C-alpha positions in Angstrom: 56.8 23.9 9.9 54.9 26.6 11.8 52.6 28.9 9.8 53.8 31.9 11.9 56.8 34.0 10.9 59.3 34.7 13.8 58.8 38.4 13.6 55.9 40.8 13.1 56.1 43.6 10.6 54.2 46.6 11.8 52.5 48.5 9.0 50.2 51.4 9.6 49.8 53.3 6.4 46.6 51.6 5.5 44.9 51.9 8.8 45.2 55.4 10.1 42.3 55.8 12.7 39.6 58.1 11.7 37.7 60.1 14.4 35.2 58.1 16.3 31.5 59.0 15.8 29.3 59.4 18.8 25.9 57.9 18.9 23.6 58.3 16.0 20.1 59.8 16.4 17.4 57.6 17.8 15.7 55.7 15.0 13.2 53.0 15.8 14.2 49.8 14.0 12.8 46.4 13.4 12.0 44.7 16.7 11.3 41.2 17.8 9.4 42.2 20.9 5.7 42.2 21.3 5.1 45.3 19.2 2.4 46.5 16.9 4.6 45.6 14.0 5.0 42.2 12.4 7.6 40.1 14.2 9.9 38.8 11.5 11.1 35.2 11.7 14.8 34.9 12.6 16.1 34.1 9.1 14.7 37.4 7.8 15.2 39.4 10.9 18.9 38.5 10.9 19.4 39.7 7.4 18.0 43.1 8.1 18.6 43.7 11.8 21.8 41.8 12.7 23.6 43.1 9.6 22.9 46.7 10.8 23.9 46.1 14.4 26.8 43.8 13.6 29.0 43.3 16.6 27.9 41.5 19.8 27.0 38.3 18.1 25.1 37.4 15.0 23.7 34.1 16.2 20.0 33.7 15.4 17.9 36.2 17.3 20.4 35.8 20.1 19.6 38.5 22.6 17.2 41.2 23.7 20.1 43.6 23.2 19.2 43.5 19.5 15.8 44.8 20.2 17.2 47.5 22.5 19.7 48.6 19.9 17.1 48.8 17.2 15.0 51.0 19.4 17.7 53.3 20.6 20.3 53.7 17.9 20.5 53.7 14.1 23.6 52.4 12.6 25.3 53.0 9.3 25.0 49.8 7.4 28.4 48.1 7.1 30.2 48.2 3.9 32.8 45.6 4.2 35.3 43.8 1.9 38.3 41.5 2.3 41.4 43.5 2.9 43.1 42.3 -0.2 45.0 39.0 -0.7 46.2 37.6 2.6 49.9 37.5 3.4 51.4 34.0 3.4 52.2 34.7 7.1 49.6 34.9 9.8 50.1 38.5 10.5 48.5 40.7 7.9 48.5 44.4 8.7 49.6 44.8 12.3 48.3 47.4 14.6 50.7 50.1 15.8 52.1 48.9 19.1 54.0 51.1 21.6 57.0 49.5 23.2 56.6 51.7 26.3 53.3 52.3 28.0 52.2 55.9 28.0 52.6 57.5 31.4 49.6 57.7 33.7 48.1 60.9 34.9 49.8 62.4 38.0 46.8 61.6 40.2 47.3 59.0 42.9 46.2 55.5 41.9 43.5 55.5 44.6 42.0 58.6 42.9 41.3 57.0 39.6 40.1 53.8 41.2 37.7 55.8 43.4 36.4 57.7 40.4 35.7 54.4 38.6 33.9 52.9 41.6 31.8 56.1 41.8 30.7 56.0 38.2 30.1 52.3 38.2 27.9 52.5 41.3 26.1 55.4 39.8 25.0 53.2 36.8 23.7 50.5 39.2 21.9 53.1 41.3 20.3 54.6 38.2 18.9 51.3 37.1 21.0 50.7 34.0 22.1 47.2 35.1 21.1 44.8 37.9 24.7 43.8 38.5 28.1 44.4 37.0 31.7 43.4 37.4 34.6 45.3 35.8 38.4 45.2 35.6 41.2 47.4 34.3 44.5 46.3 32.9 47.8 48.2 32.3 50.6 46.7 30.4 50.8 43.0 31.5 48.9 43.4 34.8 45.4 43.6 36.1 45.3 46.8 38.2 41.7 47.0 39.2 38.7 44.7 39.8 35.4 45.9 41.1 31.9 44.4 41.5 28.6 46.1 41.9 24.9 45.4 42.3 22.8 42.2 42.3 23.6 38.8 40.8 20.1 37.5 41.3 17.1 39.8 42.0 15.0 36.9 43.3 17.4 36.0 46.1 19.1 39.4 46.6 22.5 37.7 46.1 25.1 40.3 45.3 27.8 40.3 42.7 31.3 39.8 44.0 34.7 39.4 42.3 34.2 35.7 41.9 30.8 35.9 40.2 30.7 34.3 36.8 29.0 36.1 33.8 28.2 34.6 30.5 30.3 36.3 27.8 28.7 35.0 24.6 30.6 36.1 21.4 33.6 37.4 23.4 34.4 33.6 23.3 35.5 34.0 19.7 38.7 35.8 20.9 39.6 32.8 23.1 38.8 30.3 20.3 41.0 32.2 17.8 43.8 32.4 20.4 43.8 28.7 20.8 43.9 28.2 17.0 46.9 30.5 16.4 48.8 29.1 19.4 48.4 25.6 17.8 49.5 27.0 14.5 52.6 28.6 16.1 53.6 25.1 17.2 53.0 23.6 13.8 50.0 21.5 15.0 47.7 23.4 12.5 48.4 25.1 9.2 46.4 28.2 8.7 46.6 28.1 4.9 45.7 24.4 4.7 42.1 23.6 3.6 39.7 22.9 6.4 39.2 19.4 4.9 42.7 18.5 6.0 41.2 18.4 9.5 37.5 17.7 8.8 37.9 15.1 6.0 34.3 14.4 5.4 33.2 18.1 5.3 31.1 19.0 2.3 28.9 22.0 1.4 26.2 22.5 -1.2 27.5 23.0 -4.7 29.0 25.1 -6.0 30.8 25.7 -2.7 33.9 23.6 -2.3 35.0 22.8 1.2 38.6 22.2 0.1 38.8 25.8 -1.2 38.3 27.2 2.4 41.3 27.5 4.7 41.5 27.9 8.5 42.7 31.5 7.8 39.4 32.1 5.9 37.4 30.9 8.9 39.4 33.0 11.3 38.9 36.1 9.2 35.3 35.3 8.4 36.0 35.5 4.7 35.0 31.9 4.0 32.0 32.5 1.8 29.7 30.1 3.5 26.0 31.1 4.1 24.5 31.4 7.6 23.8 27.7 7.8 21.0 28.3 10.3 20.3 24.6 11.3 23.9 24.2 12.5 23.9 27.5 14.4 20.4 26.8 15.9 21.5 23.4 17.2 24.9 24.4 18.6 23.9 27.8 20.1 20.4 27.1 21.3 19.0 23.5 21.4 22.3 21.7 22.1 21.0 18.7 20.3 23.7 17.6 17.9 26.5 15.2 17.2 29.7 15.9 15.2 28.6 13.6 12.4 25.1 15.2 12.5 26.6 18.6 12.0 28.7 17.4 9.1 25.5 16.1 7.5 23.7 19.3 8.0 26.5 21.3 6.4 26.0 19.5 3.1 22.9 21.7 2.8 24.9 24.9 3.4 25.8 26.8 0.3 27.7 29.9 -0.8 27.0 33.2 0.8 25.4 35.9 -1.2 28.2 38.3 -0.3 30.8 35.9 -1.7 34.2 36.0 0.1 33.6 39.5 1.6 33.9 39.7 5.4 30.6 38.4 7.0 30.4 38.3 10.8 28.5 35.3 12.1 28.9 32.2 14.3 29.4 29.4 11.8 33.2 29.9 11.0 34.0 29.6 14.7 31.8 26.5 15.1 33.9 25.0 12.4 37.2 26.1 14.1 36.0 24.4 17.3 35.5 21.2 15.3 39.0 21.6 13.8 40.5 21.8 17.3 38.9 18.5 18.2 37.6 16.6 15.2 36.8 13.4 17.0 34.3 14.6 19.6 31.5 17.1 19.9 32.5 20.0 22.1 36.0 18.6 22.4 37.3 22.1 21.7 36.6 23.0 25.3 39.5 20.8 26.6 41.8 22.3 23.9 41.1 25.9 24.8 41.4 25.1 28.5 44.8 23.4 28.1 46.2 25.9 25.6 44.8 29.2 26.9 43.0 29.1 30.2 45.5 27.0 32.2 48.6 28.9 31.1 46.9 32.2 32.1 45.6 31.0 35.4 42.0 31.6 34.4 40.7 29.2 37.0 37.3 30.9 37.2 36.5 30.4 33.5 34.5 27.5 32.3 32.6 26.2 29.3 30.9 23.6 31.4 28.1 25.1 33.4 27.5 21.9 35.3 30.8 22.5 37.1 29.7 25.8 38.6 27.8 26.3 41.7 24.6 28.3 40.8 25.5 30.6 43.7 28.6 31.6 41.6 26.6 32.7 38.6 25.3 36.1 37.7 21.7 35.2 36.7 20.2 36.8 33.6 17.6 39.6 33.8 15.6 41.7 31.5 14.3 45.2 31.8 10.7 45.7 32.6 10.4 49.4 32.2 10.6 50.0 36.0 13.3 47.6 37.0 14.5 44.1 36.2 13.1 40.6 36.5 14.9 37.3 36.4 14.6 35.3 33.2 15.5 31.7 32.5 19.2 30.9 32.0 19.2 29.7 28.4 22.6 27.9 28.6 23.6 24.4 29.5 26.8 22.5 28.8 25.5 21.3 25.4 24.8 24.7 23.9 28.0 26.4 25.1 29.8 26.5 21.8 33.1 27.7 20.3 31.5 30.9 19.1 29.9 31.7 22.4 30.6 29.3 25.2 32.2 30.8 28.4 31.2 31.8 31.9 33.9 33.8 33.5 34.8 36.6 36.0 36.0 40.1 35.1 39.4 39.3 36.8 40.0 36.2 34.7 39.0 37.9 31.5 41.2 40.8 32.3 44.2 38.4 32.5 43.3 37.4 28.9 43.2 41.1 27.9 46.5 41.9 29.6 48.4 39.1 27.9 47.1 40.2 24.5 47.9 43.9 25.2 51.4 42.9 26.3 52.0 40.4 23.4 52.3 37.3 25.5 53.5 38.7 28.7 51.6 38.5 32.0 52.7 39.7 35.4 56.3 40.0 34.2 56.4 36.5 32.8 56.4 35.4 29.2 53.4 33.1 28.8 53.1 32.9 25.0 55.7 33.4 22.2 56.2 37.0 21.0 54.2 37.9 18.0 51.6 35.1 18.2 48.9 37.1 20.0 49.8 40.2 18.2 49.0 38.4 15.0 45.3 38.1 16.1 45.1 41.8 16.2 46.2 42.3 12.6 43.6 43.5 10.1 42.8 40.4 8.1 39.5 41.8 6.7 37.9 45.3 6.4 34.9 46.8 8.1 33.6 50.3 7.7 30.7 51.0 10.1 29.9 52.4 13.5 29.0 50.5 16.6 27.9 52.9 19.2 30.8 55.2 19.9 33.3 53.1 17.9 34.1 53.1 14.3 35.0 49.6 13.2 37.5 49.5 10.4 38.7 45.9 10.5 38.5 42.4 11.8 41.5 40.4 13.1 41.3 36.8 14.3 38.5 36.9 16.9 38.8 40.7 17.5 37.0 43.7 16.0 39.3 46.6 15.2 38.0 50.1 15.7 38.8 53.6 16.7 37.9 55.7 19.8 39.0 59.2 20.5 42.0 58.8 18.1 43.1 55.5 19.5 42.9 52.1 17.9 40.6 49.9 20.0 40.9 46.1 19.8 37.6 44.7 21.1 35.2 41.8 21.2 31.8 42.3 22.7 29.2 39.6 23.4 25.5 39.5 24.2 22.8 36.9 24.9 19.5 37.1 26.7 20.3 38.8 30.0 24.0 39.4 29.4 26.4 41.8 27.8 30.2 41.8 27.8 32.5 44.6 26.8 36.2 43.5 26.4 38.7 45.9 24.8 42.2 47.3 24.9 44.3 50.1 23.3 47.5 48.7 21.8 49.3 52.1 22.0 48.6 52.7 25.7 48.3 49.1 26.6 45.3 49.9 28.8 42.4 47.4 28.7 38.9 47.3 30.1 36.4 44.5 30.9 32.8 45.3 31.8 30.3 42.4 32.4 26.6 42.9 33.1 23.7 40.6 33.7 20.9 42.6 32.2 20.5 46.1 30.7 18.0 48.9 30.5 20.2 50.6 27.9 22.9 48.6 26.1 25.6 51.2 25.5 26.0 52.3 29.1 28.6 49.6 29.6 30.5 51.0 26.7 30.2 54.5 28.1 31.8 53.3 31.4 34.7 51.8 29.4 35.1 55.0 27.5 35.2 56.9 30.8 38.0 54.6 32.1 40.0 55.2 28.9 39.5 58.9 29.1 40.4 59.0 32.8 43.6 57.0 32.4 44.7 58.5 29.1 43.8 62.1 29.8 42.8 64.4 32.6 40.1 63.8 35.1 38.2 66.9 34.3 38.0 66.0 30.6 36.9 62.5 31.4 34.2 63.7 33.8 32.8 66.2 31.3 32.6 63.7 28.5 31.1 61.1 30.8 28.5 63.5 32.2 27.3 64.1 28.6 27.3 60.4 27.8 25.4 59.5 31.1 22.7 62.0 30.2 22.3 60.6 26.7 22.2 57.1 28.0 19.5 58.2 30.5 17.4 59.6 27.7 17.7 56.4 25.7 16.9 54.4 28.8 13.7 56.4 29.3 12.7 56.0 25.7 13.1 52.3 25.9 11.2 52.0 29.2 8.3 53.9 27.6 8.5 51.5 24.6 8.4 48.5 26.9 5.3 49.7 28.7 3.5 50.2 25.4 4.5 46.7 24.2 3.4 45.2 27.5 0.0 46.8 27.0 -0.2 45.5 23.5 0.7 42.0 24.6 -1.9 42.0 27.4 -4.5 43.0 24.8 -3.4 40.2 22.5 -3.8 37.7 25.3 -7.5 38.5 25.3 -7.9 37.3 21.7 -10.0 34.1 21.6 -8.1 31.3 19.9 -10.0 29.3 17.2 -9.0 26.0 18.9 -8.5 24.8 22.4 -4.9 24.8 23.7 -4.8 21.1 23.6 -5.2 21.2 19.8 -1.9 23.1 19.5 0.0 20.8 22.0 2.1 17.9 20.8 5.4 17.1 19.2 6.4 18.5 15.9 9.6 17.5 14.0 11.8 19.0 11.3 14.8 17.0 10.0 17.1 20.1 10.1 16.1 21.9 13.3 14.9 19.0 15.5 11.8 18.1 17.5 9.7 20.8 19.2 7.4 19.9 22.1 4.3 22.0 22.9 2.5 21.4 26.2 -0.4 23.0 28.0 0.6 24.6 31.3 -2.4 26.0 33.2 -3.8 28.7 30.9 -1.0 28.9 28.3 1.4 26.8 26.2 5.0 26.1 26.8 7.4 25.1 24.1 10.8 23.4 24.1 13.3 22.1 21.6 16.3 20.7 23.3 17.7 23.2 25.8 15.7 26.1 24.2 12.5 26.7 26.1 9.9 29.5 26.1 6.4 30.4 27.3 4.2 30.9 24.3 1.8 33.9 24.1 -0.8 34.7 21.5 0.4 36.8 18.6 -2.5 36.7 16.1 -5.3 34.4 17.2 -7.2 34.5 13.9 -4.0 33.3 12.1 -3.2 30.6 14.8 0.0 32.4 15.5 2.0 32.3 18.7 4.9 34.3 19.9 7.9 32.5 21.4 11.4 33.4 22.5 13.4 30.3 21.9 16.5 32.2 20.8 16.3 35.1 23.3 14.1 37.4 21.2 10.6 37.3 19.7 9.7 34.8 16.9 6.3 33.9 15.4 5.1 30.3 15.1 2.2 29.6 12.7 0.1 26.5 13.2 -1.8 24.7 10.4 -5.1 23.2 11.1 -6.5 20.9 8.3 -10.0 21.0 9.8 -12.1 23.1 12.2 -12.3 20.5 14.8 -9.1 18.4 14.9 -5.6 19.2 16.1 -2.9 21.1 14.2 -1.0 18.9 11.8 2.1 21.1 11.4 3.6 24.4 12.2 6.1 26.8 10.6 9.0 28.3 12.6 11.7 30.5 11.1 10.7 29.4 7.6 11.0 25.7 8.5 8.0 23.4 8.5 7.6 21.0 11.4 5.2 18.0 11.1 3.2 16.6 14.0 4.6 13.3 15.2 
């Protein structure tokens, strides 16, 4: 028996959209960059910072966007709870869906496309992003694709319509789609305990694995804690096996928030394992067969090794007066079910269009009616702002929010050097994809999407007026962040002049922790480099007197403290993210 009902009941009384709030005032927040403040280790920084900025991804210290958001925007802390007892069907509370797309403005199609091109190029020219690709959907069709700027500042290679961007946590929408499609065929039962598919799964008492269902994982109401070692290995180091992850999860206990909605990566790691219990990263073949191939998403891959480097938008970070290339922190092994795809705007727009049209694409039915709509139901509650959007709920792989009186189904993603905006409006069936490979201000991508919605839903003059205001505000935030960067760079240059108490060779070596893995430190010219699996970073001095180094193994700043048992010998251990590593 399928766990899907054959029809979807649309219920809207509980989810009337409230007016969207614009950006909150600038409030400097906790930052993991080289600042004069203490750089918190990830396990503490996540609790304070990622909770407040909840949205793009909550993997450990996953991106410089978190630093930028903390510097530019203050958020209302989320107050979230489960949306009541789940229905025995998959659907929950459905979003209002119009059977007929709202008519477009009377302007010629070329007019709105020209306007979008103009505004997108303006963002590139003003230095908001090095490169960008975007797409627009209407109904079940992709109606516009455009590419702008530079894919790699070192080579000067430009972005084109076939350039792949990393989409980070936007991946969750694809993983959830694969799960519900399998459920619609009866291959999975959403109300079955996860132990039906992962028979040896155990958690730390009193948490019982057999009390957690696939529905709980999809809705992130599973009640499991962050389980940092599992996330660190799957999202960053790439050093893991399926049995090894199962062993680590025996140390994961109940979340402090209980069964309330709690956005993070772990539930979708588990769903990836459910899709392919026998092999690590086997979920990739399942999602490809069930989602990518039917949609013709030929330029989407969770295997970086299959892509020509000349096809990839390389990651960049803002410097205060431009952008510089940074190391691409992804390999096949750490592309995971909660954040694992490189894709093009055109491909991702096909995914958006089929969701907006409830399984239809280019006039053809690709997926059964009601299946994709069920992912857009409100399965858990949220109540907080993310930039210009008010988030009121969570579906399966999608955030549910409001913008200018419309419900906005969306899933953003971020990682060092990347940001993705993916969204659509169920009532108008218009969707927008914006992919960038670096940012000097994180919400400019959202502002562009907002302009597109205003332009296609309203009148050009209203859209232009609103966007002019948003562009000015983004420019002000960009200027503030650039000034902040210059100050932090000066602070870090001063720190590098601090004399270390020991020679660099005394810090170098291999250090191991049974949960996180083995960390290798080596001397390179006048500094230390560190790696743990695929995660690598140059180390800089943070506090010489305390033998503290600053690293960016997870895309943002973290402090490592070395322990020296004597004044003359090498370090015998180090502490990273609250975990002790012993010298080998």
